[in-house]
VOTOR-623937 format. One record per residue: residue in one letter; x, y, z of N, C-alpha, C in turn. Coordinates in steps of 0.001 Angstrom, whole numbers, plus 500000, padded with zeros to 6 digits. Example, Ala and Ser with C-alpha at 12.3 -4.5 7.8 and 13.67 -1.06 7.14 Angstrom:
# VOTOR-623937
PT  bati    n.xx    n.yy    n.zz   ca.xx   ca.yy   ca.zz    c.xx    c.yy    c.zz
PT     A  513190  494310  507800  512300  495500  507800  513200  496700  507800
PT     S  512850  497750  507080  513670  498940  507140  512900  500030  507870
This chain:
# VOTOR-623937
PT  bati    n.xx    n.yy    n.zz   ca.xx   ca.yy   ca.zz    c.xx    c.yy    c.zz
PT     M  411507  486502  903574  411981  487675  903715  412142  488525  902493
PT     D  411816  489936  902414  411673  490864  901485  412982  490927  900695
PT     Y  412880  491358  899706  414198  491137  899187  415026  492383  899422
PT     I  416181  492287  900200  416957  493559  900607  417761  494715  899246
PT     K  417059  495340  899110  417447  496618  897779  418508  497591  898734
PT     G  419594  497305  899044  419875  497849  900519  421303  498594  899804
PT     M  421826  500065  900651  423175  500317  900322  423350  500860  901852
PT     T  424697  500726  901910  425410  500961  903183  425754  502925  903034
PT     W  425476  503569  904483  425114  504858  904196  426198  505577  905628
PT     G  426944  506325  905809  427639  507204  906671  428801  506777  906790
PT     W  429430  505413  906605  430957  505130  906879  431695  506044  906563
PT     V  432731  506223  907671  433219  505651  908798  432689  506318  909638
PT     G  431518  506957  909897  430950  507608  911074  432022  508337  911709
PT     V  432434  509619  910882  433580  510411  912029  432366  511458  912432
PT     R  432468  511604  913618  431766  512791  914807  431609  514225  914006
PT     G  430651  514758  913937  430345  516070  913255  429848  516078  911777
PT     T  429906  514904  911170  429674  514715  909704  428325  514093  909215
PT     W  427428  513832  910042  426190  513574  910106  424925  514337  910128
PT     M  424798  514845  911323  423510  516101  911604  423983  516813  911162
PT     N  423410  517310  909774  423742  518390  909000  423010  518540  907815
PT     E  422712  519206  907246  422098  519390  905752  422875  518787  904656
PT     E  424076  518308  904908  425065  517916  903584  424299  516717  903946
PT     A  424593  515789  905257  424193  514256  905357  422496  513973  905073
PT     K  421773  515030  905247  420262  514907  904997  420178  514903  903609
PT     Q  420984  515353  902419  420938  515381  901377  421484  514202  900475
PT     S  422551  513925  901479  423230  512757  900955  422418  511499  900650
PT     M  421306  511479  902189  420518  509996  902297  419404  510027  901571
PT     E  418933  511363  901145  417893  511534  900328  418252  511237  898915
PT     T  419206  511419  898396  419831  511107  897034  420268  509800  897199
PT     M  420826  509144  898204  420496  507972  897964  419713  506837  897497
PT     K  418440  507608  898347  417137  506947  898398  416656  507059  897109
PT     H  416714  508315  896010  416107  508535  894899  416702  508199  893930
PT     H  418169  507782  893906  418833  507735  892830  419184  506351  892826
PT     L  418802  505575  894023  419220  504085  894020  417817  502747  893737
PT     A  416581  503580  894434  415217  503045  894651  416067  501964  895760
PT     V  416511  502127  896655  417023  501125  897767  415736  501013  898803
PT     N  415605  500360  899383  414248  499904  900651  414984  499969  902073
PT     W  416206  499327  902012  417029  499091  903127  418404  500337  903149
PT     T  418905  500810  904085  420190  501190  904674  420863  500678  905405
PT     A  421940  500321  905643  422698  499519  906879  423858  501189  907260
PT     V  423540  501956  908499  423414  502944  909492  425295  502482  909962
PT     A  426233  503057  908964  427329  502052  909675  428513  503324  909959
PT     F  429149  502756  911083  429834  503716  911943  430862  502809  912806
PT     Q  432085  503097  913012  433037  502702  913826  433363  502840  915396
PT     G  433776  501949  916185  434269  501807  917324  435839  501753  917186
PT     L  436592  502108  918037  438252  501832  917672  438966  501421  918907
PT     Q  439885  500693  918533  440639  500098  919710  442368  500441  919134
PT     E  442795  500242  919730  444641  500801  919672  445571  499958  918439
PT     T  445162  498521  918841  445869  497698  917776  444934  496371  917618
PT     A  445702  495598  916977  444674  494164  917079  445014  493642  918242
PT     Q  445807  494031  919009  445932  493200  920241  445761  493783  921393
PT     S  445140  494784  921327  444267  495885  922084  442764  495345  922997
PT     T  442698  495169  924238  441316  494849  924768  440291  495667  924927
PT     E  440605  497160  924386  439774  498208  925016  439170  499069  923620
PT     I  437938  499030  923508  437129  499790  922473  436819  501154  923027
PT     E  436826  501875  922395  436615  502976  922472  435192  503741  921474
PT     F  434188  503948  921974  432851  504434  921257  432345  505671  921759
PT     N  431367  506423  921106  430571  507380  921426  431418  508498  922367
PT     Q  432754  508706  921706  433787  509592  922255  434611  509879  921007
PT     G  435668  510754  921079  436758  511142  920475  436063  511404  918861
PT     S  436780  510458  917513  436157  510710  916447  434986  510182  915971
PT     T  434623  508998  917019  433292  508168  916864  432304  509179  916500
PT     V  431024  508966  915628  429825  509596  915918  429044  509638  916956
PT     S  428496  510429  917574  427754  510697  919060  426494  509654  919139
PT     D  425638  509487  919939  424871  508880  919790  423531  509613  919535
PT     D  423731  511328  919787  422670  511843  919002  422688  511903  917788
PT     E  423863  511723  916489  424054  511183  915559  423818  510239  914563
PT     V  423822  509029  915801  423198  507915  915452  421687  508240  915376
PT     Y  421101  508346  916379  419743  508688  916497  419181  509347  915359
PT     W  419765  510448  914754  419562  511238  913749  419460  510827  912415
PT     A  420636  510067  912254  420424  509048  911044  419335  508138  910926
PT     I  418985  507297  912168  418034  506597  911917  417137  507081  911590
PT     E  416742  508004  912160  415446  509025  911993  415230  509347  910732
PT     E  416359  510068  909936  416124  510428  908862  416145  509209  907605
PT     A  416428  508544  907927  416465  506698  907044  414749  506167  907086
PT     K  414230  506433  908190  413025  506071  908615  411877  507259  907893
PT     N  412283  508112  907602  411227  509461  907534  411374  509137  905937
PT     L  412364  508423  905243  412644  508225  903821  411802  507041  903675
PT     G  411571  506465  904783  410544  505246  904320  411982  503760  904248
PT     L  412892  503790  904978  413731  502517  904459  413968  502238  906104
PT     N  414275  500763  905834  414432  499868  906700  415892  500000  907063
PT     V  416330  499786  908323  417657  500078  908563  418099  499029  909650
PT     C  419235  498918  909456  419940  497476  909704  421300  498609  910721
PT     L  421081  498472  911604  422255  499289  912621  423473  498596  912944
PT     K  424553  499194  912106  426195  498385  912103  427205  498985  912538
PT     P  427233  498578  913684  428685  499267  914828  429880  498376  914201
PT     V  430976  498850  914166  432108  497740  913500  433288  498605  914515
PT     V  434172  497514  914496  435073  497644  915288  436360  497923  914408
PT     N  437091  498857  914684  438399  498983  913758  439516  499616  914509
PT     C  440971  499411  913964  442147  499500  914880  443124  500919  914485
PT     K  443265  501481  915066  443856  503076  914410  444733  502771  913937
PT     D  445745  501471  914770  447046  501622  913628  446713  501226  912523
PT     G  445545  501155  911922  445301  500881  910415  445334  499129  909954
PT     T  445667  498394  911424  445670  496877  911016  443851  496441  910587
PT     W  443852  495391  909608  442317  495183  909651  442263  494303  910917
PT     R  440379  494740  911033  439864  493819  911963  440174  492462  912051
PT     A  440062  491806  910847  440360  490803  910853  441533  490154  911678
PT     H  442108  490874  911772  443585  490477  912313  443161  490550  913951
PT     I  442219  491131  914631  442110  491034  915899  442229  489369  916569
PT     N  443076  489635  917740  443465  487894  917996  444513  487791  918840
PT     F  444094  486943  919949  444800  486473  921459  444927  485055  921382
PT     F  445935  484320  921988  446012  483680  922579  444893  482376  923003
PT     D  444662  481610  922297  443442  480782  922227  442966  480547  924140
PT     L  444120  480543  924731  443838  480407  926531  444774  481234  927082
PT     D  443122  481946  928130  443724  483147  928513  444899  483014  929357
PT     V  446245  483944  929213  447432  483789  929334  447991  484937  930634
PT     P  448672  484717  931415  448783  485768  932779  449567  486906  931953
PT     C  449392  488399  931980  450640  488781  931142  450581  489194  929728
PT     E  449453  488588  929303  449164  488522  928270  448087  489366  927642
PT     P  447518  490286  926758  446176  490240  926435  445220  489068  926191
PT     K  444023  489211  926954  443207  488204  926414  441903  488394  925734
PT     W  441408  487046  925284  440027  487127  925060  439166  487585  925620
PT     S  439074  487471  927035  437922  487410  927797  437841  489101  928227
PT     D  439188  489781  928067  439161  491559  928431  438437  491661  926914
PT     W  438739  491183  926097  438427  492101  924882  437283  491746  924386
PT     F  436098  490610  924986  434758  490214  924541  434653  491271  925772
PT     R  434657  491295  926992  433712  492402  927897  433814  493547  927425
PT     S  434947  494072  926589  434715  495470  925955  434091  495195  924804
PT     Y  433961  494427  923646  433156  494558  923004  431594  494203  923246
PT     E  431457  493414  924105  430290  493036  924296  429857  494658  925042
PT     A  430179  495347  925732  429573  496814  925961  429311  497640  924966
PT     F  430411  497990  923726  430680  498312  922620  429090  498084  921944
PT     I  428675  496431  921718  427602  496084  921009  425932  496504  921710
PT     L  426264  496018  922879  425076  496013  923523  424839  497806  923848
PT     H  425425  498625  923657  425277  499937  924043  424444  500240  922610
PT     Y  424484  499605  921719  424175  500026  920145  422922  499337  919862
PT     A  423147  498011  920383  421822  497082  920432  420468  497770  921213
PT     K  421010  498615  921950  419822  499299  923246  419322  500300  921864
PT     I  419989  501087  921219  419834  502284  920621  418948  501824  919369
PT     A  419017  500644  919251  418513  499735  917736  417040  499465  918169
PT     E  416993  499157  919079  415566  498741  919710  414772  500033  920128
PT     L  415383  501125  920712  414468  502487  920961  414060  502948  919797
PT     T  414929  502690  918667  414877  503605  917618  413867  502432  916391
PT     N  413579  501303  916875  412976  500221  916163  413743  499956  914722
PT     C  414982  499938  915099  415579  499355  913748  415256  498107  913197
PT     E  415078  497498  912004  414673  495988  911720  415775  495222  911761
PT     M  417055  495796  911931  418113  494495  911778  419311  495195  912837
PT     F  420074  494350  913366  421222  494778  913986  422278  493472  913570
PT     C  423445  494532  913332  424650  493819  912784  425429  493600  913743
PT     I  425851  492390  914684  426717  492377  915914  428316  492205  915301
PT     G  428218  492316  914015  429911  492238  914189  430487  492003  912374
PT     C  431053  492759  912381  431747  492406  910479  433595  492179  910124
PT     E  433303  490901  909547  434593  490626  908983  435571  490628  910140
PT     M  435072  489698  911242  436134  489382  912586  436790  488316  912489
PT     V  437425  487697  911311  437645  486302  910807  438201  485516  912164
PT     Q  439299  486112  912644  440124  485699  913981  439369  485453  915133
PT     T  437931  485995  915486  437305  486004  916503  436137  484936  916497
PT     D  436020  484469  914966  434767  483777  914702  434868  482374  914995
PT     R  436126  481739  915339  436191  480517  916276  436066  480807  917405
PT     R  435567  481933  918412  435243  481962  919672  433694  481651  919585
PT     E  433329  480487  919862  432013  480376  919783  431495  480518  921039
PT     A  431865  480025  921717  431278  480192  923581  430977  481904  923311
PT     E  431812  482576  923180  431719  483996  923114  430771  484706  922562
PT     W  430342  484484  921115  429766  484802  920109  428397  484209  920850
PT     R  427776  483366  921100  426617  482836  921390  426410  483527  922918
PT     E  427286  483657  923780  427178  484266  924776  426531  485903  924546
PT     L  427169  486414  923759  427072  487879  923576  425605  487977  922491
PT     I  425403  487205  921750  423617  487065  920718  422666  486704  921920
PT     K  422882  486122  923094  421750  485733  924190  421700  487421  924885
PT     K  422891  488194  924993  422667  489149  925493  422134  490557  925088
PT     V  422114  490175  923633  421763  491337  922931  420201  491168  922651
PT     R  419818  489499  922406  418366  489273  922270  417708  489531  923682
PT     A  418344  490051  924395  417524  490594  925781  417515  491783  925929
PT     V  417900  492865  925003  417793  494223  924643  417197  494760  923643
PT     Y  417104  493948  922609  416879  494016  921268  416253  493132  920461
PT     S  414542  493207  920135  414090  492418  919625  413692  491981  918034
PT     G  414788  492690  917130  414638  492732  915865  415432  491926  915301
PT     L  415582  491815  914108  416582  490635  913388  418341  490809  913692
PT     I  418628  489419  914158  419889  489899  914381  420733  489074  913202
PT     T  422213  489771  912600  422879  489180  911674  424179  489311  912244
PT     Y  425002  488484  911561  426569  488830  911576  427329  488889  910297
PT     N  427991  489556  909841  428540  490307  908795  429598  489119  908242
PT     C  430352  488004  907696  431497  487279  908089  432038  487947  906757
PT     D  433266  487833  906766  434163  488028  905769  433883  486943  904209
PT     K  434515  487517  903356  434413  486928  901996  435201  485239  902447
PT     Y  434828  484580  901800  435423  482901  901946  434696  482251  903112
PT     Q  434423  482853  904071  434605  482324  905829  433057  482067  905843
PT     E  431899  481858  905060  430714  481327  905357  430580  480121  906027
PT     G  431312  479464  905743  431460  477635  905819  432315  477676  907327
PT     Q  433098  478960  907832  433773  479177  909031  432942  479154  910277
PT     V  432159  479862  910167  431516  480320  911207  430445  478822  911888
PT     K  430523  478537  912997  430219  477351  913859  428600  477777  914323
PT     W  428417  478991  914315  427360  479433  915050  425948  480109  914582
PT     W  425920  479668  913151  424955  480409  912478  423655  480268  912593
PT     D  423418  479251  913436  421900  478973  914313  421475  480077  915492
PT     A  422372  480822  915777  422252  481750  916978  421493  483000  916614
PT     V  422028  483434  915409  421766  484421  914462  420030  484155  913557
PT     D  419725  485355  913305  418734  484877  912316  418668  485001  910876
PT     I  419533  485739  910882  420006  486194  909142  421286  486085  908744
PT     I  421912  484918  908266  423303  485071  907659  423747  486045  906766
PT     S  424826  486589  907031  425254  487577  905800  426880  487633  905644
PT     S  427518  488019  904485  428787  488166  904338  429296  489379  903248
PT     S  430234  489304  903441  430869  490538  902070  431135  489765  900739
PT     G  430414  490311  900138  430595  489241  898787  431732  490331  897741
PT     Y  432816  490099  898232  434027  490563  897488  434788  490001  896533
PT     Y  434131  489175  895836  434724  488009  895106  435285  488528  893787
PT     P  436058  488171  892944  436597  488617  891666  435482  487767  891015
PT     I  435654  489263  889993  434219  489436  888884  434347  487995  888014
PT     D  435362  487028  887932  435086  485641  887264  435014  484866  888092
PT     S  434420  484653  889630  434811  483680  890285  433311  483063  890620
PT     W  432187  483897  890278  430775  483623  890811  430454  482229  890374
PT     D  430706  481579  889453  430345  480347  889175  430960  479305  890134
PT     E  432057  479406  890827  432631  478851  891661  432067  479313  893438
PT     Q  431611  480741  893434  431413  480741  894686  429997  480538  894861
PT     I  429049  480919  893912  427694  480368  894148  427185  479297  894778
PT     P  427684  478356  893962  427379  476938  894924  427907  476360  895999
PT     R  428722  477041  896372  429614  476832  897495  428574  477207  898973
PT     I  428331  478751  898309  427626  479377  899431  426213  478939  899250
PT     K  425579  478723  898671  424025  478077  898342  424435  476938  899405
PT     A  425470  476202  899317  424929  474887  899939  425357  475375  901678
PT     I  426465  476117  901855  426464  476584  903152  424948  476813  903792
PT     V  424265  477804  903133  422937  478889  903113  421791  477700  903906
PT     E  421622  476610  902237  420805  475997  902403  420859  474612  903715
PT     Q  422103  474439  904180  422325  473287  904942  421793  474297  906541
PT     A  422280  475620  906697  422134  476318  908277  420398  476698  907911
PT     G  419892  476747  907296  418136  477000  907124  417896  478382  907662
PT     K  418913  479360  907007  418535  480625  907407  418434  481358  906140
PT     P  418183  482759  906248  417824  483693  905015  419658  483931  905089
PT     F  419788  484815  903753  420967  485223  903497  421252  486251  902396
PT     F  422047  487237  902796  421720  488348  901988  423589  489060  901909
PT     F  423944  489515  901004  425614  490077  900919  425325  491652  901717
PT     M  425727  491345  903134  425791  492567  903753  426960  493640  903282
PT     E  427489  493390  902900  428569  493854  901846  428905  493754  900413
PT     A  429046  494389  899156  429434  494228  897842  429622  495613  897235
PT     G  430448  495270  896582  430781  496454  895665  432543  496578  895296
PT     C  432563  497453  894079  434139  497262  893724  434413  498838  893104
PT     P  435584  499109  893648  435986  500694  893342  435893  500935  891794
PT     S  435638  502216  891354  435705  502581  889820  437221  502697  889392
PT     R  437894  501469  889511  439506  501614  889226  439715  500417  888443
PT     T  440533  500549  887409  441191  499607  886583  442107  498305  887500
PT     G  441521  497252  887534  442009  496192  888014  441475  495825  889550
PT     S  440107  496670  889579  439385  496385  891077  438354  495319  890740
PT     A  438324  494958  889549  437085  493925  889553  437535  492482  890034
PT     M  438940  492201  890052  439682  491242  890339  439781  491479  891562
PT     V  440123  492270  892337  440425  492470  893581  439223  493488  894496
PT     P  438296  493299  894362  437036  494300  894505  436899  494410  896186
PT     N  437983  493907  897331  437805  494323  898646  439306  494892  898689
PT     D  440071  495430  897628  441223  496164  898069  441061  497293  897824
PT     W  440624  498048  899004  440550  499799  899022  441528  500282  898501
PT     N  442975  499946  898639  444263  500454  898387  444916  500204  897335
PT     L  444013  499684  896305  444952  499480  895180  445341  500616  894344
PT     N  446454  500865  894010  446685  502505  893708  447419  502296  892534
PT     K  447436  501171  891723  448105  500853  890437  446691  501285  889129
PT     G  445573  501426  889808  444349  500920  888577  444198  502575  888246
PT     Q  443805  502785  887110  443226  504091  886838  441575  504339  886797
PT     V  441408  505580  886869  440194  505741  887194  439248  504836  885823
PT     N  438386  504128  886591  437368  503396  885127  435875  503002  885836
PT     M  435090  503820  885155  433641  503778  885505  432959  502270  884857
PT     E  433825  501864  883360  433457  501061  883028  433386  499460  883561
PT     E  434816  499327  884275  434930  498295  885101  433744  498388  886432
PT     Q  433854  499163  887034  432960  499339  888715  431706  498700  887789
PT     D  431215  499459  886821  429522  499172  886189  429922  497650  885621
PT     R  430542  497008  885081  430718  495594  884517  430654  494764  885755
PT     Y  431320  495337  887291  431414  494224  888201  429987  494203  888782
PT     F  429439  495148  888701  427901  494850  889551  426958  494371  888512
PT     K  426940  494521  887031  426079  493695  886049  426274  492581  886024
PT     V  428069  492074  886074  427882  490688  886394  427283  489861  887542
PT     M  427720  490477  888786  427130  490003  890011  425899  490165  889962
PT     F  424738  491093  889554  423385  490936  889656  422801  489847  888568
PT     N  423797  489630  887442  423074  488702  886518  423351  487136  887091
PT     K  424689  487063  887471  424934  485840  888153  424010  485271  889075
PT     L  423435  486312  889971  422771  485992  891510  421383  486658  891308
PT     A  420855  487020  890346  419481  487334  890131  418226  486294  890362
PT     N  418739  485084  889960  417345  484250  890190  418096  483085  890905
PT     E  418969  483687  892088  419463  482409  893176  418508  482620  894288
PT     Q  417414  482348  894555  416507  482010  895596  416961  482273  896908
PT     W  418124  481595  897342  418648  481493  898305  419351  483118  898784
PT     C  419473  483817  898020  420334  485232  898180  418996  486009  897948
PT     R  419054  486683  899269  418059  487810  899415  418311  489166  899295
PT     G  418992  489757  898775  419522  490627  898561  421267  491366  898670
PT     F  420981  492679  898918  422525  493405  898871  422567  494368  899607
PT     M  423417  494592  900321  423645  495807  901025  424554  496732  900968
PT     L  424688  496943  899710  426050  497579  898889  426861  498536  899663
PT     W  428485  498562  899306  429209  498974  899667  429747  500818  898579
PT     D  429620  501618  898880  429064  502354  900245  428713  503776  899773
PT     W  427924  504526  900524  427656  506000  900294  427699  506777  901443
PT     P  428767  507798  900997  428921  508539  902444  428391  509428  902964
PT     A  428102  510067  903774  427577  511335  904443  427789  512650  903662
PT     K  428915  512675  903322  429345  513863  902615  429588  513730  900891
PT     L  428875  513689  900211  429007  513553  898883  429983  514275  898160
PT     Y  430835  513842  897210  431493  514711  896251  430673  515570  895538
PT     D  430909  516405  894912  430173  517030  893715  430169  516086  892521
PT     K  428763  516147  891793  428274  515074  890855  429261  515450  889678
PT     K  429996  516622  889620  430933  516763  888413  432547  516421  888304
PT     D  432654  515711  889799  433659  515417  889836  433939  513521  890100
PT     A  432207  513418  889893  431968  511572  889624  433311  511210  888976
PT     E  433602  511674  887865  434283  511469  887017  435895  511094  887274
PT     S  436514  511451  887939  437622  511112  888888  437841  510736  889935
PT     N  436419  510401  890004  436489  509245  891798  436734  507945  891367
PT     D  437714  507754  892148  437914  506126  891946  437448  504933  893413
PT     D  436416  506015  893823  436442  504861  895243  435419  503982  894684
PT     Y  435008  503750  896087  433479  502408  896231  432151  503389  895394
PT     C  432203  504455  896171  430947  505166  896106  430254  505146  894474
PT     I  429198  505073  894033  428824  505034  892554  428146  506359  892097
PT     Y  427895  507417  893043  427161  508435  892930  427439  509183  891747
PT     G  426459  509354  890831  427094  509740  889612  427658  509174  888554
PT     K  428154  507861  888655  428962  506842  887533  427785  505934  887122
PT     K  428451  505526  886026  427629  504203  885412  426793  503476  886349
PT     A  427524  502975  887325  427227  502072  888023  425717  502331  888849
PT     E  425477  503712  888774  424744  503906  889504  423220  503684  888819
PT     K  422986  503905  887447  422271  503432  886902  421805  501802  886823
PT     T  422809  501178  886747  422604  499990  886890  422225  499538  888090
PT     I  422389  499669  889267  421904  499457  890697  420396  500083  890706
PT     K  420070  500849  890338  418377  501632  890326  417776  500578  889331
PT     A  418404  500350  888165  417731  499134  887324  417127  498031  887532
PT     F  418333  497366  888591  418416  495959  889038  417771  495948  890144
PT     Y  417497  497190  891218  416704  497327  892109  415100  497615  891778
PT     L  414616  498087  890867  413398  498398  890566  413265  497219  889825
PT     S  413968  496234  889136  413295  494919  888757  413237  493685  889845
PT     K  412975  494243  891302  413246  492854  891979  412038  493280  892619
């Protein structure tokens, strides 16, 4: 597999924000400023709470199908490979990793069978779009920690996805969960969220490497990044960290350390970094922006240099 030099684009996928000149300029800027060869077109479907069993998509605030088609076409016009990445979130703000039900279906309680029925409809809808638009990769789920143990349901879902989509299939497990997924053999590529503390790579690399080699599958980090805030390098997954001040150097150092540690690890086939919005802030405002996006920040040049070297 060619090295994935990627960036996630468009999150969270708010209806009305994609199919316009601002979004077009955003994607073009991403391509040229970072030298990417891949993008993950990422957006959300929504359920009310972590114990709800109905997922809403292609309605409300979620980007329309027309916007999804548009984003894929724009990316392909730029020469980018595309991973289509529909993600389920909870309206009440609960992290999707906590979506969970009783292991056995119990009368009068929310049921796994009902949730997977709705999740299947959500995923298959976009798998069909991925096929129609020749997306090179399709991500069937992201950081669904409590669902990972439902092996039979995931295998059945993957079988149904393969019936409508002929490209590469991946699942984006959460950090530290690479060894907990028991159905890696059913996907084509293993991927995980690489939000590891900056000083923990020497511990994490051999652990993940052993899992990947045992599975015998290609691997890449489907998400990785760090906000530009003091303290974020130690908790890069914490997008709500509010104690830190804006710190471009800390974000840049995070990427430099991560790239240095993984550059020569042949089992790691790249990154789909997090993230690049459909509407960019003004470049002059980069110095006051403390989020993950690296537009106009020191890390932008670090990422481009690394990608050009691969």
